[in-house]
N, C-alpha and C positions, 0 to 999 in steps of 0.2 A: 083620091086612093094614094096610100104612102108610096109606091112608086113613082106615082106623077111630083111628087116632091124631091122624091133623091134625085131626079132628073133634075129638078130646079137647080139642086145646087152639087150639081155634076164635079165643075170644078173645084170645089174645097172637100171632095171625096178623097181618102187618101188611098183604100184600097175598092178592088172589084167586092161589090154587094152580092150576096145571091137575094133571090127574089123572097122577100117576107111580104110581100102587097097584103093590103088588108085595108078595110074602111076604117078613119081615122074617126075618132070619137074627137079628141081636143089635141090641141098643145099646148105643153106647160113646163115651166123650170122651176117650179113648186113640189117636190116631193108629197108637199102633206094633203094635197088635195086630187091625186092619182085615180082615173079610173080605168075601165076596161076599155082596152082598144085606145087609149092615149100613147102619146108619143113625148116622152120625157127628153128635155136638154139635159146635161150635168153640167151644168155652169160652174166656174171656180168663184166664187161670189166673195167680198169682205171680211164675212164673218165665218162661212164654210164652204164646204167643199161639194158640191151637188153629185160628182162620183164615188160619195162615202154612201150614196143612198141608191148604188145601181141596183140592188138586190131587193131593196124595201120596194123601188120602182115597178119592177117585174113582179115580184108578189102582189101587187094591190091592183094587177091587170094591165101594165103597159107591155104595149105590143113590140115597141123598140125604143131605144137610147141611143141620142144622139152626143158624143166626146168629144173631145180634142186630147184627152188624158192617155197615156202610151198602154195600149190594150194587155191585158191582163191575161184574157179567156178566148178561146176560140169561140165563144156564141155570137151567133151571126145576127144574136138580135140588138148587138152593140154596134152603132154603126160609125166607125172612127172619120174626122173630119180635120182638115188642118185648123181652123177656128171654130169653135161651140158657137159664140156669141153672132161671128158671120152665118154660119149654115142657119140660126133661129131667125136672123132678118129676113134671109133669100124664102126658106122652107113657110115661113108664117105669110110671107108677101104671098108665096105662091097659093097656098091652105083658103086666103082672103081673097083670093080673085086679083090680086095687085089692085088693090083700091085709089091707091095716089093718085092712078091714071086717071079714074074716074072726077078727079076732084080737083079746082083748080089751086095748088099751095103755096100756099105763103110763109116762108120761115125767117124765124128773128133771133140772130144771136148776138150776142156779145156780155159782158160781164153786169153791164147796169143798164134797165130801161127795158129789155125784153116784155116785161107785162104790160105797161103802159101804152109800148105802140103797137103789140098785138090788140089790147083791147080798144085800142084808138081805131084800129083798120076796123075789125070788127063793128065796130058801133056803127063808123060810115056807111060801112057795105050794107048793113041793115037796114038802115035809114034812106038807103039808095034802093031798099026792096030785094035785096040778096038776100037768098035762105044761106046761114052761114053755118062754120062748126070752128071751137076755139079750142084749144088746148094748151094750157101753160100752167102756172105755178099756183095760182088761184081757183085750180079747179078746169073741168074741162066741160063745153056746154055744145050741146046740139040741137039747133033752133029755140035757142033760148033757156032748154032745159039743163040745170047743174049738174054735173056727174063729177065727185067727188074724188080727188087723186091723191097718190102719194109723192110720185115724183113730179119736176116739172116735164121732162119729156117720158111717158111710157117705156116699160120695157117691148123691145120689139114685136112679142105677141099680141099684147095687149093694145099698142100701139095700131098695128093692122085690123086689130079687130074691131076699135074704136071708127077707123077712116072706113069700114066696110059698113060700119052702123048708119055712118054720115050719108054715104053713098046710097045705100037704100034707102036712106029718110030726103032724098033727094037735096041733100047739101048742095052747092055749086062750088062755096069758096071755104078751105080749111085755112084756118091761119092758128101758126103752132110756134110756140119758144122751143128752141132747138138748144140746149143745153152743151156744153163741150163734154160732161159725162155721158152724155147719148151718142155724141159721133165718135168720142174715143172708144164706147163699148160697145158701138156697131149697131146702137137701137134703132136709127133711120137709115140702116144701108139699106138699099134697093129704092127708097123712098123717093119718087119724081117732084121736086120742087120747080115751080114758074117762076117766082119771086124770091129774092133772099136780101136778107138787110143785115146790114151790121151796123152795134150799137157805139160800140168802144171796147176797148182791153184796158182791166188795170187786174195789179196781184189780186187773186182772188184761185183758191182749190188747189195753194199750191201741195196741199198735204198730198193730193191724187194727183198733179199734174207734172209735179216737182220743181221745174222753171216755168218761165213766164215763156218760151221757146215750144216746149211742148203744149202749153196752152194753148198759144197761139196756132201753131200745126193742127193742134184738135178741131178750131173752128174754123180752118182758113177746109177743111174738108168740104164744108156745105157749099163752098163757094166753086169747089175744084170739080164738082161732080154734075155742076152746073150745063146743061146743054145749051145749043144757040137757038133752037126752037123746039118747046117743048113735043109731046107724041100729042099734046091738045092742040096744037098750034098755035101757042102763045109764045111772042116774043119773050125770053126769059132776063130777067133785070138781076145783076148784083147791085144793091146799092149800099153806100159805105159812106161814113163821117169822116169827112176831109180835115175836121179839127182834130181827130186822133190820130197818131202817130203809128198805130195798126192799120188806119183806112185803106190809102192804095196798097198796103203789102196784100191784104189779106183779097182783093180781087185780082191779083197778078197772077195771070196764068189764065184767068176765068173764061169761056167760050162766051160768055153772056155780056149783054149790054152794058156797061160800067157806067154809073148812076151815082153822082156825088152830090152831099148836102153837107151844109154846114153856119157856123155864122160869120158874114165875111167870105165866105168863099164857098165853091162847089155850083154844081146846077140848078141846085136848089139851095137857095143862099135867105139867111135872115139881117135885118137891119133895124134901126129906130127901136130899139127895144126899149117898151116903157113896162114898167112892173110896181105891182104892191103886193099887199099880203092876198086880197082879194082874186087877183090874177093878171094877165100879160095884155097889151097889143105891142103887136110888131108887123114889119112889112117881108113878105117871101118874094123875091126874084125868082122866076121861071125862066126854065130853059126857051131859048130865043124863039120865037115864032109860033112856040104852042098853045095853042086853041087862041091864037095870035093875044093873047093875054101875058103880058112883062112881067107884071106886082101883082101882088092880092094882098088883103092885109087882114089878119088872123086876131080877133079877139076873142080870148078862151078864160075861164074858168081856172087855168091850170098856172103855176106860176113857180118861178125859177127857172135860170138859162138851162140849166138839166134837161127841163121839161122843153125849149126852145128845140133841143136837138130830137126829142123825140117826137115833137110834132112835126119836123121837117123830114124824118125816117119815112114817118105814116104818109104825107103830103106826097112821097117820090113815090112808096109803094103804091097807094090809089090810082095816082095818074098813070104810073104804069101797065095799071091795069085797066086803064081806059074810063075812069070815074071822071065827071065833069070836075074840074077846077071849080065852078061857082059851088057846085052840090057840097064839095070837100069845103069849102069857106064856111058856107053855111050851116053846114052839122057839126063844125067845131066849137061854134059858138054855144050849141047845147049839152058838150059832153063834159060830164061832171068828171071829176078824180075817179082813181080805180082806188079799189079798196086795198089801206093800207101803204098808198102811195102819196104821201106829202098831204094827207088828211088835215083839214083844217077843224079846231073846236074851239068855239069863242067860250072863253071861261066868265065865270059873273064878276070876276075881280077887273075886268078889261084886258085881261092877257089873253093869249091865243097858245093853245098847246097844238104840235103837228105829230101827227102820227107818221113813223114811215119807218121803210122796212132796209132801210140803209144800213147794212150791215158789212160793209167792205171800207178800207181806207176811203178812198175813192168817191162811194156815195154817201159816207160821212162828211168830206171835206166838201162835197158840193152842197149836199142840204144845208151844212153852217154856213158855208157860203153866200148861198142864195138867198139865208132868210138874215145874212148881213148887208146884202143889199138891197134886199127889201128895208129894212131898219133905216139904213142910209138915207135910201129916197124919201122915205116920210119926216126923217128928222124929227122921229117920236123920241128921241131919247132911249128908247125901250134897250134893255138887254136881252143875251141870250142865257136860257138854263136848258145843258143838255143832258139826258139822263139815257144811259147805253152800258151795255154788255159787250162780252164776247162768247160763242156758244162754244159749249164743250167737244171735246173729240171731233176739232176741226181744224183748221189751219192756224197753229200757233203763231207764227210769226209776226201775225199780221195786229198781235194786241197789243205790244207796246208802242206800234207805231198809232192805231186807233185813239189808244189813251193820250199821245202825243196832239193830234190833232182833234181830240175834246176840247182839251183845256185852253190851245194855243187860239181857236176859234172860239171859245164861248168865255162868257164870263164868269160862270160859275157851271163845273159840270158835277153830278151827281154818278158814282160807278156803283153800278150794281149789278144783278146775275140775269143773264138773256136763256137760253135754254144750258144747263152745264152739262144736262145727260150725265154721263157716269165720271165725269170730274168732279173736284173739290171745287163747289163755287168761290171759296176766298183765296184757291190755290190761283184761278183763272184772273181774278182781281188783283193779287199782286203782280202778276205776269204785264198785264195790262198799266200796273202804276207805274212797271220797271221803267216807262217810256215818258215818263212824267217828270220836267224839272221845276215846275211852279207849286203853287198852293194854292189855287181855285178849284180847289174839289173837295168833295168828301166820299164818303162810300156808306152805300146803306144795302145789303146783301139781297134783302126782302125785297123784289121788285114794286111791287104795290106800295109799299111805305116810302120807296126812294122815288114813284110819281107823285104821293102823298108829299112829301119834302119839297119837291119843286114847286108843285101847286102853291104851296104855302110860303116859300120864297121870293112868287112871281109876282108882280104888281100892274098897274096897267101899263098899256102899248109895250111889254115884255112878250117875248116869243118862247116858249116851251117846245124843245125839241125832244121827243119819245121816239129813240132810234132801235132798231135792231131788228123788231118781232113784226111790224106793220099789219096784216092782217090776219096773223097767226091769234088764235084764241087758245093757246095751250101752254104751257112750261115742262118740257119734260126735264124730268129728274130722275136718276136710276134706272132709266129703262120705262117711267112709268110718266104719261102726258097728264097734267093736271087742269081744268079750266082757268085759263089767265087771259083776261083781255085789256090792252093798254089803251083803248077805245073807252071801254066801258069804266075803267079804273079813273080817267080823267073827268069822265064825265062824272062821276060819283063826288069826287073832291073838287071839282071845279064848278058844279052846277049849284 
């Protein structure tokens, strides 16, 4: 009943509410799908303001509207709150029966690595016989059943509905990517996490957060809300990367157990790293007297030092959940790469194409330096050819930075389109070029032709990095998504 939701949101109600109790059909923040007895949250979004559709909502059958806009009418069906997004989170949590308290919640945040870390944790848990749910960039899964998503972290209503569905299907562990947007926009407010993981923090989404301090503050929310012991009786853990300058800062003040990981540092530390294009081998030193095993050796098909960090983060999280270290080590050997994350395609000419989602300066740099390390270690004499672009209607500051990184760390760079969205692709490319001071690059605005050109330039032992889109199978131009897959194109011209 509606009054039960008002009770849950009591602390953020602005004015006393006269009783308008009714049985709720559903909660929604979209004015396009309102039905009889719905509750509509008038959220001010990035493109439009939900408060413009209050009358339409009532005409379509909504029985109540929740808003944080200044009240223009005495209509007691409009409930004023101090923060409509927080109200949406609190009320949807109550509406769906607080489902996060019925699941062991693992949240992973950071600029890069979230999808790989959540995928590894989910995979190992499943191999250990656990029933899991996965929420993230590549889509959501319940018991291995795939559910497509538009956001890395869904809006609060969709998220709580998904968690309830997981609980109803007897999921025990929910492994979730937690984006900075979702934290800043209160999408995960009220979700009770047991284990949280921080991967890293580098410039990204600054068109939304404005500066690194605001970006960091959004990420830190996830760690500040941890309880020492969750309502499920689990010892909470705040796991962080000690190689990252923000690692210790992000767990500062957290009430959870603080667990570090890193290369040559941390409770879980890596050493003796050996890597090639086919995978890696390295030692992991464990916390003292943990299961009476001080060191294990990881053999994995993943490669690149950034994946060493992803693996260490996953081990720390799984170990904190009580998973046996021997099982963790065994199952890592079976884990394949995540779709769109450093996926390797061997071409007929003896070169290798790598499809990677690297769309930030830091992720592009890490991908390229990892490729250089692989080539140097193999002494093959191969060169690096990079195909990349930058998305439209997103942070423009990173464009010249990424241009500089691409040409500096590649033998040849081909600048092309990513998802131009509503911007002129050539204008984006010009902004990328503004950061370039050498001439080892060319421009091909058509992404398919750019990949074709890279394959044509490549020879045996060369590595082509096709960066930016990863798992995506579309290119968005002027609001329309056209089919485009980097993997399909590389296979088309490379086989």
